[in-house]
N, C-alpha and C positions, 0 to 999 in steps of 0.2 A: 267454195269447196261444200258438199253436204256429205255429211256423214266422214268416214274414215278414209283418208288417201295412204297409199303406201308408195315410199319411192326407195330405191337402191340407190348408192352411189353412181352405178351406171345411167341412172334415170335421170340423173341432174346435168346440168348444163357444162360440165367438165369431164374429159375423157376419165373412164373408173381408174385408171392408173395414176391419175392426180391426186387421190383422195382413198387411198387404201384402208377404208374405216371398217371394221366388222360391225354387222347388225343393221339395221333396216330403219329408218324414220316413218313414224305414222302421223298424222294429223286427226285431231278430233275436235269438231265443233259441238256447240253445247246439246243437239239432238244425238249424238252418236253414245250408244250405249257403253262403249268402252272407256267412254271420257272418265267415268268414276275412279277406274283405277290407275288414272294418270294424275287425277286430282289429289288421290290418297297418296301417291308418293311424292308430291310437291308438298302436302300438308306435313307428311311425317318428316320430311326433311328439315324442313324451317322450324318444326317443335323442337327435334332431337337437335338441331344446330344452334339454334338463336332463342328457343324457347317461344317461337313466335306462332301465333295465329293468322293464318292467311285468310281475309275476311272476304274476298274476292277473285276470281279468275279471269285471266284474259278470254276474248270471245273464243279464240283458237289455240288449244293446247299441242303440242308435238311431244312426241316419246321416243327414244332411242332405246330399241328392242332386239333382243337376242332370244329366239327358240320360246317366243311369246313373253318373255319377262319384260318389265318395263326397267330398264337401268339407269335411265336419267331421263329428264323433263324439262320442258319449258313452256313458255306461251306469247301469242304476239297479236297486236293489236294495229290496225291499220290507221295513222295519222288522219287520213283524208275521212273518217267515219266519226271523228270528234275528238274533243280535249283528251291527251295522254295522262296518265298516272303520273309520269315522272314531271309534266308541265307544272305541277303543283310545286315542285322545286325551283322553278326557273322565273326569270324576271320580263321575259318574253316568250313568245310563240317559239317552239322549237325550231320549227324553218327560217327563221329570222336568225336565231342564233348560229346556224349551220350556215347559212349564207353570208353572214360577217366574219366567219372562219375561212370559207371554201373560196370567197371572193367571186362568187356568183349565185345567181339567182336559184333557190330550192325550193319545189312546190312539196306542198303536205302529201299529196299523192305519190311520192316518192319516196316517204318515210314509212318506216314500221318500227313500232315499240316491241322490245323483247324482255321479257321478264321471267319470274317464276322460275329461273334456273336452279335447278335440283339434281343432284348428281350423289345417292346415299355411299357409293362406293368410291374411292380414290380413282382418278384416271377418266370416270365414265364421262364426267362434263367437259373434259378436253373432246372425246371423241364426239358428243353431241355439237359442241361449237365446231367441230372440224365440218360436219353436215349441214348446220342450221345456214352459213352463209352462200353455200350453192343454193340450196331450197329456196332462201328467201329472192334472191337473184332471180332465180327461175319465176319466181312468182309476182316479179314485175318491180321490186324496189331498190332504188339507189343508195339508199341509207337505211342503215339502222341504229336505233338508239335504245338507250338502258340505263338503269342505276347498278351500279356496279361496286362491290366491296374491293378492297385493298387485295384480296387473294385472288378475287376474278381478274384485277387489275394487272396483276404478277402473271396470272397464265396467258392472258392476251397478249403481253409484250414478249412472253416466250414462243408465242407462235409466229412472232415478227409484225403484229399487227400495231398501226400507230394512230389510235384513234384522236379524234377534238375531244376535248374539256370542254364541257357547256357549263358546269357550274358543280357546287356541291349540293349534296341531298342532306338537307338539315329537318331533324323530325319535327321541329316547329312548324313547319310548313302544312302538316297533316293534320294538327290540332289533337283532337281526341284520338283520332286514329293512331296516331303512333304508338299507342299503349299496347296496338295488337304485334308488335313487330320486336316485342322482346329485347335482346341483345344486337339485333341488327345492326342499330347506328353506331354500335361500337366498332364496328369495322370501318370506319369512316368512308362510307358509301359516297361515290360522285355520277353524275352524270356524263355518259360518254357519248359519242355519234362516230360511226365508223363508214366510209366509204367502200361499199360491198365491192364492185368490180376492183378498184384499186388494191384492197386488202387482199382478195384473192391472188392477184398477181404478184402482189408480194409475197405471199403465202408459198405461192407454187415456185417462185425464184428461189426462195428459201431451201425448198424441198430438192429442187434440181442442184444447189450447190453442195447440199449436203450427201446426197446422192453419188455426185462427182468425187467429192473428197472420198466417199467410201469405196468407191471402184477400184478392182484390183490394177 
């Protein structure tokens, strides 16, 4: 992707009624002038929440926007392009750890790392996550991996997702760079992997059951 791209829920590989999430998702590469405000959202959120200083950003940043305002943001990196940040925490390459639990070979080209999840207001992170899955599936990925706090783990469970636990995220693995992250590691982060297509099916099935119960 060159420059920003904009996707509405209807443009994603699911029917729009399956993901009735307000707002739109925009993608920003380093050459995009609008990327600066997305970086600012991430920096400010991490500074306020953890006293952290984000030292670098993923190659592509995603923003949930409404009326031009950035409501939430995240970044992603393709595993095929090189080592992932979260592999600093792991004892083996991420594709090997996923394959060991999934029971089948997994290629690095199938994996994407998501990080920098930042939502200044309550509820916006959930909206962003609901759009991220279909977007990343549309981009050709099968697995999404990330370092998540206890709070984010709880949100994923509430969405009906069942991730694979790849290992804990210890600050010792980062050496001196751990100092940039403030109190982040007090929130017990772990490295998780989610199979996108299976998780989207589970999420949709959960929504259908909920809608059926609510129907008169």
